[in-house]
N, C-alpha and C positions, 0 to 999 in steps of 0.2 A: 551565482545562485547562493540566496542565504540559507543557511542550515539551521534555521530556529524552530521547525517543527518536523514531526515526523508520521508517516503513516506506521499505522499498525496492520499488519499482514499476517493471516494464519495465526499461529500461538506463539509469536516472536516476543510478545508482551510477558512471557515466563521467564526470557531471559534475563541477565543481569544487566545489560547494557541499553543506557537510556531510559530505562523505564521510571527513575524517581526524578526525572528533569523537570516535571510538571508542564512539559512542552511537547504534547502528543495530541495530533487530530486522527481523526479515523474518517471512513466513508461509509455509506449504506452498504454497498457490495460487499465491503469485509463483513459486516455484521451478517449479512444474508448469506456469505459463505459459510461463515461460521456457525450458523444456525441450522445450516445442511448437514453438518457432521455431528458425530458423537462428541459434543462440548461437555466437559466435566464441569458440575457446579452450573448447568446448563441454565436455568432463569436468573440464578445471581449474576453470572459473568454477563449474560446478554443484557441485563439491565443495566449494568455498570458499564458497558461500551458503548450504550444508548446514552450515556451523560457525556460522553467525550464531545469536544465540540467537531463537527464535521467542516471537512476542506472542502475546497473548491473542486466541482467537478467537471469533467471535459464534455463536450456535447457529443452525441454520437456522429456529427457532421464533421467533428474535429478530429475523432478517433481512426476513421478510414484514412484519411491523408498522412496521419501521423505513423500508421502501419506501413504506408508505401514510401514516405520520407526517410524513415529509419530503417528500412528492410527488415521488418520484424516478422514476415511471413516465415513459416516454417523452423522458427526457433524454438518451437515447442511450448508457445505460451498461448493462452486462450484470451478470447476477447476481454474479459474481467480484468485480466493482467493487464493485457494493453491499454485497456480505461484507465486502470490505477497509474500506469506511467506517465499517460498523457496527460492525466490530472495532476499528476506530481511536478511536471514539467511547468504546466500552467500557475501552479500554486508556488513554483520553486521550493518545493517541500522534497526531502530525501525519502526513500521507503525502506523501512526495516522489516526485514522478511528472513523466513528461513528456508522459503523456496529457491533452491539452488538455480534454477533456470532464470526465475525472477530476478533475483540477486544478481546474476552475472550480467543481466542485459541494462539493469537497474545501474550498475557500477558503470558501464560502458558510456552509458549516456548521462554519468555524473550527478546521478541520483540516489548513491549507495549511502546507506547511514552508517556513521563510523562508531565503532565501540567507545564509550565515554568511562 
């Protein structure tokens, strides 16, 4: 798997690893999730996130078998999390997250972003 891009999930962009490499991609679901929460500097941050390149997204028909094939049911992940994982596999892109459960599964799937 190539490790040349990172998905941003939750507020991981505030941490120091990977932030300045100019090689970050995002997904509409991530922007939507952030927009649903109490985001500081809301309008500016959402505008900036929308300028990031958007990564390949898995189709719904790909996500459900991904759950079964990787035994992801009952792991404390929701559909958006699993959709992100399936999309990251398709794009060969690591996931950069502060969500402990998502990070744990992404590492097991070989998708964990490393600190640089």
